[in-house]
N, C-alpha and C positions, 0 to 999 in steps of 0.2 A: 537564637537566629535575630538580625535585629531586623525592625520592619523594612528599613531601607534596603535593607539585601534581598526581603520579600517580595519587595514592590520592582526589585532588579528583574527577578524571575516572574514574575506574572508579566510584565511587560513581554521580555521575549519568546513566553508562550501565548499573550494575547489571550488571559485571562484572568480575570481579577476576584478572586475567593471571594463568597460569603459567607464563609468559615475559613480561617486563616491555620485553625489547627489543624485542619484538613492538611495544609500544606506542610505544616511544620512536623505532624506525623511522617508524610510522606518521604522526607529529608532526614529521619532520624531512624540511623544506624543502631542492632539493638545492641553495639559496645557503650554507649551512647545509652542509652536508656536504663540497663545495667548499671551504671556506674551512678546514675539519678536517680533510683529506686529500689522496691525489691523486686524480687524472679517473677513475680505475677504479674506488678504494674507493669515491669517494662513489655510485657509479652502483650500491651496493652498502646504500649505509647511507642512501640517500633514499626517501622516499615516492614512487615515480614508479611504480614497477613497482609495489607494492600499491596505488595508485590504479586500476591496469587491471584487477585481482583483483578489489577491491571493488567498480567498475562493472560486471562480470558476473556476481558472487553477488547483488548489489541488483536485477539484471536480472530475474535467474532467480527470486529470491522472490516481486519483486513479480509476476511474470507467472503464477506457480505461484497463488498465494494469489485476483488478481481473477478467475480460471477458475475458483476452487473457490469464493470465492464470489459469482458472478456470471455462471451458466450459461445463463441466457435475452442475456446479450450476446451480438451478432454480432463480425466478426477487430475491425471498426473501431473500434467502441465499447472494445473490449478494449484496441488499440490507442493509442484519444487519450487514454484514461486514464493508461495507462501510462507513455505517454510525459510526462504531465504529471508523474504524479508521481519519474520517472526524472528532471525537467529541473535544470539547472544553478538556477534561479528558485526552486524550491520548497527544492530540500537546500539552497539557501546560507538560507531559512528554518530547516532543521532544524539547521544546522551553527553559527547565530546563540544559538540559543534550546540549544544545549550548551555554547555561549561555547566553539569550539573556537579560535579567533583567542589568547583566553589561555595556550593551551598549547601554540603553535608553537615549532620550533625553526627561527630566521630566519638567515641571513645578514647580518652587519655593515646591508650596502646593503637589504635588503629589510625589515630594523626601521625603518630611515631615513623609508624612503619609503612606509612604514603600511600592509606585508606583513600585519600583525593583522587590519587590517581587507579585504584586497582578496577576491572574491568569486571570486576562480578556486580561489586558495588557500586559504582554508574549504572549498571543495564538493572538492576536491582531495583533503584530510585526511581528511575525512567520509569519502568513499569509501575511503581507505587504512584508517583506523581498522575498516572493516567489515573490510577483509579482513586484518585485523591481528585480532580477535576470530575471525573462521571460522579464520584458521591455528591460533588459539590452543586456541578449542572445538568448532568444526565448527557445520554449519550450522543445527542448531532454538535455538542460542543467537544466532547470528548472525538469524534470521528472530526472535525475541523483540524484539530491540531494531529494525529494521526495522518489526516491524508497531508495538510501540509509541513510536518515535519518528518515524517517517516517514511510514508510513501511516495508523493512525490516524484523530491529529490532521489529515490534510486531508481526508480523508473525511468526520468532523467536520465539517470545518467550511466545504466545497464543500456539505455537504447545508444545516447553519441560514445561509450566504450564498446558497440560491438560486440557485447556479450552475450553468448551461446543461449545465455538463460530467456525464454519466452517471455517477451515484454511488447511483441505488436499484434496486433489483431487486425489484417487487412479488412475481415468481414465486418468485425464493429464500425468501423474507421470508414468502411462504405455508406455502411443503412446509416452512420451520423449523418454521413454530405447527400444522400438520396433522401432524409426524409427531411432535412434543411431545406432542401429545393423542393422542399412538395410534392414528392413522389411517392409511388408507393416500395413495399417492400421489394431491394434488387433479388434476383431469382439463381436458382442455380441447376444448373440443366448437365446431367453427363450425356457428351456424344459421342465417348469411344467408349471402352474396354476394352481392354487386350491385356492374352497375356494367361498360364495356368493359376490354376486358385493360389497358390502359394508363395506367386510372384505376380498379380495384378499389377497394372499399371491403367490410371485412369486421367479424362480428358475431360476437363469442365470448364462450362460458359458461365460467367457471371455477368447477368442481364440487370442495367441499369433501365427502369420502362420510361416512357414518356407520360406527365401528369395526366395530358389532353386525352390519351386514345389506349394508353395500358403497352404501344408498341413498344420492343427494344428499343431504346435510344443509343447506348453504347453497351458493347460484350469487350468483356476479358475473357482471356484463355488461358486455362493451367493445368497440369500434369501432377502428378503425385504418384507414388505409391497406396495412398490411401484417402477415399471422398474428402477428407476433413484438410489433408495437403493441397490437393489438387483444386480445392475452392479456395484456398488461402491462399494460393499463388493465383486465381483467377480474378479472384477481388484486387490482389496488387497491381497487376495488368490493367484493372476497368480504373482505380482511383491513379495510376498512373498517368492514362486518357486523360480524366477527365483532368488533374493538374496541369497536363501538358497543353491543354487550353483552356487556362486561365477556370474552366469551370467551377471550382471549390471556390475560388475566391467571392466568384458570381453571388453565392450561393450565403455569405456571412451580412 
């Protein structure tokens, strides 16, 4: 791998390696390592172990970030969204965006059979690259890259495309808006509960309180088959009211 090529990739991901050999190893497929030395040496020089570490680091950071961003989601929703964000299908999109295939170090056989475009090799190299950044610069630098290149673009794409995948947490957004305005945490009050146990319906009010006396200043009302769904609907209505009155922009 030429020094110029390495610098190009460093510029793309926004990190300059203190130890360039970590980057070299992250981009080295086992076919190249096997051609260059013995089997024992190849196990130390290819990216398979780094792929293992990168997968773990990616999973941890995505889990932590989803937990922080979407406090209103239950375990099932968080698991579904995480599974999508760390899936090979999604990571392949990121690997192609970063043009990782251009920088792979492949053996002659893989080169001849189109290894630079193979999905599995690209995803493995992306995970190994994350491990290299983690080993070179630590968790926070790796987090920045994961959020910028993997998490944020996909959440935006899912939102804009109207996907059924859970990506919006109105309760979290309402809390952010309230805190930005110096107001207490919004409260959620059950105002109606109807139906038999197996088919209940809940009506809940989301209340944004005045920062002077704590009285409700804005109220949104929502209905749902569970309290969590009703709370989300109520928060969404409260946000719509705030935005209609240009209240959210005033907090910036």
